[in-house]
C-alpha positions as CSV (number, residue, x, y, z in Angstrom):
1,M,157.1,-45.9,25.8
2,A,155.9,-42.5,26.8
3,K,153.0,-42.7,29.2
4,A,150.6,-39.9,30.4
5,S,147.5,-39.1,32.3
6,A,144.7,-36.5,31.5
7,Y,141.5,-35.3,32.2
8,H,139.1,-34.2,29.3
9,I,135.7,-32.8,28.8
10,L,134.1,-34.1,25.7
11,V,131.3,-32.3,23.7
12,K,129.3,-32.1,20.5
13,T,130.1,-28.6,19.7
14,K,133.1,-26.2,19.5
15,E,130.7,-23.4,20.8
16,E,130.0,-25.7,23.8
17,A,133.6,-26.5,24.3
18,L,134.5,-22.7,24.1
19,K,131.7,-21.6,27.0
20,L,133.2,-24.4,29.3
21,K,136.6,-23.2,28.9
22,Q,135.4,-19.6,29.6
23,Q,134.1,-21.0,32.7
24,L,137.5,-22.8,33.3
25,D,139.6,-19.7,32.6
26,K,137.7,-18.2,35.4
27,G,138.5,-20.7,37.8
28,A,135.6,-23.2,37.5
29,N,136.3,-26.9,38.8
30,F,137.3,-29.1,35.7
31,Q,135.9,-32.1,37.2
32,K,132.6,-30.7,38.4
33,L,132.1,-29.4,34.6
34,A,133.0,-32.9,33.0
35,K,130.6,-34.9,35.5
36,Q,127.9,-32.1,34.1
37,Y,128.7,-32.0,30.4
38,S,131.1,-34.4,29.1
39,T,129.5,-37.0,26.8
40,C,132.3,-39.6,27.4
41,P,131.9,-42.3,30.1
42,S,135.0,-40.8,31.8
43,K,132.7,-38.3,33.3
44,K,131.7,-40.4,36.3
45,K,135.5,-40.1,37.3
46,G,135.4,-36.3,36.4
47,G,136.9,-36.8,33.2
48,D,139.8,-39.0,34.6
49,L,141.1,-41.2,31.9
50,G,143.9,-42.7,33.9
51,E,147.1,-43.5,32.7
52,F,147.7,-44.4,28.9
53,Q,150.5,-44.8,26.4
54,R,151.4,-42.4,23.1
55,G,149.6,-44.1,20.4
56,D,146.4,-45.2,22.6
57,M,144.5,-41.9,21.8
58,V,143.7,-40.5,18.5
59,K,146.7,-38.5,17.1
60,A,145.2,-34.8,17.5
61,F,144.5,-35.7,21.4
62,D,147.8,-37.5,21.8
63,D,149.7,-34.3,20.2
64,V,148.2,-32.3,23.2
65,V,148.9,-34.6,25.7
66,F,152.4,-35.4,24.7
67,K,153.4,-32.0,23.4
68,K,151.5,-28.8,25.3
69,S,151.9,-27.7,29.0
70,L,150.9,-29.5,32.0
71,Y,148.2,-28.5,34.0
72,E,146.6,-26.1,31.8
73,V,143.6,-26.7,29.8
74,H,143.9,-27.1,26.0
75,G,141.4,-26.9,23.4
76,P,138.8,-27.2,21.8
77,V,140.7,-30.1,20.1
78,K,138.6,-31.6,17.4
79,T,138.6,-35.4,16.9
80,K,136.0,-38.0,15.4
81,F,134.2,-38.1,18.8
82,G,133.8,-34.4,19.1
83,Y,135.3,-31.4,20.8
84,H,137.8,-32.0,23.8
85,L,139.1,-29.7,26.5
86,I,142.3,-31.4,27.6
87,K,144.3,-31.0,30.9
88,T,147.3,-33.3,31.4
89,V,148.5,-33.8,34.9
90,Y,151.7,-35.8,34.2
91,R,153.5,-37.7,31.4
92,S,156.9,-39.6,31.4
């Protein structure tokens, strides 16, 4: 089974996600922004979701984690939870 580890920032609006993405593109610290703005409980760990398997997350999230390039911030990705900025740190 494919496994991965990712960080994310979850916000309510696409606009907010785009603003955060601009900050990240300019070199802002992902974990600090996650702690400050994310609405997910993972914000306590800087957005760290730990290791999970393909299928553990909703499809739109999974597609980014298992198909897009590592170490880059992808998004905003819309799910039923809101808008995610996703950074995958490894996958097998």
